[in-house]
N, C-alpha and C positions, 0 to 999 in steps of 0.2 A: 877390159880396161887398159890392157897393155897396148892394144892397137890405138886406143884413144890417146894415150900418153905419147906414143911415138909420133902421132900427127901433131901434137901440141907440146913439145918438149919444155916450154917455158912454164908450164903449169905444174904446181905442186900436187902431191897426192891428195891433200885435203881439198884443194880447189877443184881438182878433177871430180872427187867424190861429191862435192857440193854441186858442181855443174850437172852431174848425172841425176842427183836427187831433184834438182830444180826442173830438169827436163821431165822427169817422171811425175813431179807434182803438177807441172803445167799440163801434161798430158791428161792427168786425172781430172784436173779442173775443167779441161776442155770438153770432157765427156758430158753429154746432155743427160738429163734425168731418164729420158727414154732409152738411151744407149746403156746407161747403168742398169736400168730395169731389165733390159734384154740379157745383159751379162749375168745378172743374178738369177734369172730364170734358167739360163743354160747351166749355171752351177747347180741349181736344184736338181736338174735332170742328170747331170754328170756324176754328182756325188752320191745320189740316192740316200741323202741324209734323213729324209722323212721316214723311209723304210727302216733305216738303222734305229731311229728313235722308237718307232712303233714296235720293232722286234725286241728292243731292250725292255720297254715297258711291259709288254705282254709276257715276256720270259722271266724277268726278274721280280715282277709283282704278280702277274696273272689277273684273275677276275677281281673287280673292285666294287663290290656292293656298297651302296651308300651307307655311311655310318659305321662301316666295318673296320676291323684292324687292317685289312688289306687296302681299303681306301686311304687310311691314314698313312700307311707305308708308301702308297703311290704319291701322296702329297709331299712327303719328305724326299722321295726319289726325284720328283719334278723340281723342287726347290734347289736341291744339290746340283741338278743338271743345269738349271738356269745360272746358278752361281759359277759353275765351271765354265759356262759359255761367256761369262764376263758381263752379264746384265748389270745395270747400274743400281737397280732396286729389285729386291725379291722378298715377298712376304706372303703370308696366308691369312685368311679371314674366316674364322670359325662361325658357324651358325647352327641353331638347333633344328632337328627334323623330328616332328612328333610321331611319325609313323615308322619307327625302327622295326626291322623285320628280318627274320632268318628262315631260310628254306629248310624243310625237313624231308621226311619220307613222302613219296607221292606215287601211288599205284591206283590203277583202275582196271575193271574187268566187267564184261558182260556176263551176268550170271544165268540169264535165260532170254530167249529160247536157244541161243547158240553160244555156249560159254567160250570165252576167249579173252585174252588180255588186250588192254588198250594202252596206248602211250599218251601220257598227259604230263603237264607241269603246272604247278600252282601259279596263279597270277600274283604278282608282287603286292603284298599287303593283305592277301587272303587270310581269313581266319581258318582255324583247323577244324577238321571233323572230330568227332569222338575217336578215341584211340582204336575202337573196334571198327571204325569207318561208318559210312552211310550206305545202305542198300535200299534202292527204291525204284519204282517204275519211272521211266523218263517221259517227258513231253518234248517231242522234237519239233523244231521250227526251222523251216528253210531260210527264213529271213528274220531279222530283228523286228521288222514291221509286223510280222505274224505274231511274235510274242507280245508286242505292245498292244495288239488288238484284243488280247485276252482280258476278260473281266476280272475284277478283284476276287480272290479266293479260288480261281479256276485251276491253279497249279498246286493246291494244298497237298503236301506230302510227297511231291514229285521232284525229280531232278530235271531242271530245264536245260535243254540242249539247243544251241543255235548253230546251224551248219552253213551259214551264209559265207560263200567264198569271198576272198579279197582279190580284186583285180589290180592291175598295174595302175598306180596313181591314186588308189582308193584308201590308202592307210588312214589319212586324216579325216576322210569323209565318212567312212563306214566302220572299218575294223577297229580304229582307236575308240570311237564312241561305244561300240559293242562291248569292248573289253572294260571300259571305264564305267559305263552305266548299266550294263547287262545284269550283273549280280543283284543290284538293288531293285531293278525293274522286275526280275524274276521273284525276288523275295517279297516284294509288295503284293504279289499275286499268290503267295503261299508256298513257293518252291523252297526246298530244303537244301539245294545245292545248284550250282550253275556250271555248265560246260559250254565252251565255244570252240568252233573251228579256229585253229591258230591264225593269227594275223600274219600270214606269210604267203609267198607266191611259189613256193617249192612244192614238190611231191615227196619229199623225204619223210621217213617215219620218225620224225623228232618234232617235239612241240616247241612253240614260241611263247616265251613268257612276256611279261610287260605289266606295268602297274595298273591296278584297278582302284576304285574308290567306292566308299559306301555313303549312301545318302542318310542324313540325320533322320532319326525317327523310324527307320526301316531296319528289320532284323538283318544282322550280318551273317551271310551264308558262305560256306566254302566255295571257292571259285577257281577254275582251272581251264587250261587250253588243251584241246586234243590235237594230235598230229593230223595233218591234212588227210593221209590215207585212212586214219581211224574215223575221222568225221565222215568221209565218203562211205566207209563201211557201215556206219550207223544209218546213213541215208538209204543205202541198198536194203539193209535189214528191215528198216521201217516200212518198206514197200512190200515186204513178205510176211511181216508178223504184226499181229494186233497189239501186242504188248512186249516191251523190252525192259528188262531190269538190269541195272548197273550197280556195282559197288565201288565206291571210291574211298581212299584213305589219304588224307593230307595232314601232315603234322608240323606246319610252320609255327614259329614262335613270334609273338608280339613282344618287342624289346622296349616298348615305350619310347621316350624321347632319346634320340642319339645325336651325336655331333658330326657334321660334315664340314668341309672347308672349301673355299675358293683359293686357288693359287694365283698370285698376280706377280708379273715380272715386267720391268720397264727398261727401255733404252731411252734415256732422257734426251729430248730434242735440243739441238744446238742453237736454234734461233727462236723457237716458240715452244719452250718446254711445257707451258701450261695447256697447249692444245694436244689432244689425245686422239690417235688413231688406234682402234682396238681390234685385235684378232682374238677370237674365242674358239674353244672346243670344250668338251666335258670330260673330266678325268674319271668319273665313276662309270661302272658298267654293270650289267646283270651278271649273275654268278654261274651261269651254266657253261659258258665258254671262257675265253680269256679276253673278251672285249676288244678284239683286233679291228673289226669293221666298225663297231659301235662302242666307243669312239676313239680307240687307240690310234686309228689312222688320222683322225682329226687332230689329236694331240701331236702326232708326228709331223703333220703338215704345217701347223702354225708355229711349232717350236723350230722346225727347220727353216721356215721362211724368216722368222725373226732373228735366228742366229746368223743367217747369211747377211742380213742387214747390219747386225752388230759387228760383223767382221770387216765391214768397209772401213777405209782409212778415216772417214769422218762420220760423226753421228748424223742421223737424219735430222731435218730441220724441226719437225714436230716430234713429240714423244710417241714412241710405239709401245703400246701396252698389250701384253698377252694375258688373257684370263682363262684359266682352266677351271671350269665350273664344277662344283660338287653337286651331288644329289639331283642330277637332271632326270634320271630315269623314273623317279617316283613323283615327278610333277614340277620340274623346272624350279626347284626350291633355291638352288644356288643362283640362278639367273634373276629370280625375283628379289633375293636378298641383296645382290649386287646393285640392282636398280634403286632399291630403297636406301641402302647404306651409302651410296655415292651420289645421292640426289643433288647435293650442293654443287658438285663438279660436272654434272651431266651437260650443262650448257657448253662446257669446253670439250665435250666429246665430238670430234669433227665428223667421224664416220666409223662404222663398225662392220665386221664380217665374221661369220662363224663357219667352221668346218665340222659338220655333223651329218653327213650323208654317205659315209663310207670312204672308199679309196679314190673315187672319181673314175674317169677323168671329168674335169669341169667342162661343160659344153655351152653354158649360157650365162651372160652377165646381166642380171636384173637389178633394178635399183628401187629403193624405198626412201627417197629423199624429198625434201620440200622444194628443192631447186633443181629439177631434172634437166634444165638447160645450162647448168654450170659447164663452162667450156672444158674444164679439165676432165670431165667424164668422157668426152670424145677422145681425148688423149689416152685415157686409160683403156677405152674400148679398142682403139687402134693398136695399143701395146699388147693386148690379149689376143688379137686376131691370129697372129702367127702361131699361137699355142693351140689353136683350134676352138677358140671361144667366140661365140656369136653374140650379138647384141639381142637382149630380150625385151619384151614389151610388158611383161607381167610386173605388177607392183610387189616388191619383195618385203618380207618381214625379217629377212636376214638369217634366221635360224632360231631354234627353240630357245636357247638361253639368252639371246639378245632380242628376242621378241618383246620382253618387257621394256627394253630401251626404245624399241621402235614405237611402242605404245605411248611414250612420252616425248615423241618427236626427235629422238636421236636419229640422224641419217644412217641408213644401213644399206648394204648391198647383198644380193644373193649370188654367190658364185656356184651356180646350180650344177650338181654332179649327175652323172649317169647312175641311175639307181635301179635299172631293170633287173639286176640280180641281187641288189642289196637286201631285199626282203626274203630272199632264199635263205639268208644266213642270220638275219636280224633277230636278236634275243634268243638264239639257240645255242646248244652245246657245240655247234659247228662253226661258231664265230671264233676262228683261230687264225694265227698269223700266216699259215700256209695259203690262205685264201687271198692274201694281198699280192697283187702283181706289180713288180717294180715300175714298169712303164706307166701304169695308171696312177699310182700314188706320186710318182715323180712329176708327172704333168700337173697334178693338183698343187703340189708344192711350188712349182714354177709359176702357176697362175697367182697363187696367194702372195708370193714374194714380189712379183711384179706389181700387183695391185697395191700392196701395203707400202712399198717403196714410193710409188708415184703419189699415193695419198699423203704421205709425209712430206714430199718434196715440192709438189706443184702449187700449194697454197690455195686449193679450191675451197669454196664456201658452199656447203650443200644444204643448209637449212633454207626455209622459205625466206625470200627477201623481205625486209621490213616494209 
């Protein structure tokens, strides 16, 4: 400033200051949305804010089972964090979850012909065994199709075991349905318990949990997942023995109806506050690890992206809303509640994206919009290319929690992440913060902030044209 004053001695200090501010303001105004998006993306990479947020959540709160005291503490933690970041509105929306559940003791062992322990974990929502456990002969099936081919009553008194492996990209097609429907399918044929090979792509001796469900009118039987090596052990043993007996003990508790919550935070739009761009993640997690990959990373990504936009000198033109959904793991309960309770304002939801596939990096930009030729989509694609994101051709549902929004024609995008190692950790005790790599989560946050900022600024209309 001294050099500036020396060059223009007739100017007062105040006028010099005003001139400098004017130059700075004009410089900021001159920046295009694309330039600002690029700067925000670089900030996401340089600050590692997403990793910082994820570390804080998983350290200060830990696991966050739906309806638990820990999930409630996570909600308060998130609200305080949003308030500290200066968001214009922060609130929570509670909702009931009928299937409250708490994990207990879980053990399993082969009792004959080759006694040895097995590593299992109860599937979320599973009923308990008797306190003394269940010991029975197993009926082993290499695929779920083999089990479904069995006639009624054929599994009476047996423990049904399905050892079908999960390949890359098969979670939604095979493993999820086995976990969800397998127990009732086994029970309808007379089985007294159900075991499945974990829905995972690792070979670690730890089991992957995940929610199951029971069909009305069918007996509810205890259900658990085997670690991959133990499922393979049973496969080998079944080729050598005519009969295998297993004893399992599961002592989970049914808690009845519990309360979960969605956390919502907004940066109010400066020009079109009624128009909403939504970023989502889910704040609950399973209870075995600390929920870093699933979905602490997603929370860190969307909170970091939105904070960087909040820190800009001017508010975005449209409202940016962040929703941290509750009770995702037991059946997208928070996502469905949001879609129903916000039905009246859904026509004002311009576009939505969710981070729920681990830490990234993001590799593909897929869309699920009614107007795929909207010109601003090309602008967004071009902005994401330098970050390593290619244009995709698949129609996206956006993510689990915003799937219900997609079903009622809210435009969504899929910022699809690298998941080849995601299911090594997914729903296990190994889902901890040390697995997060800074360069991966930082790239994801950069992609999300660039997308969100451009969606708020460019004025694109993504619904089907009238």
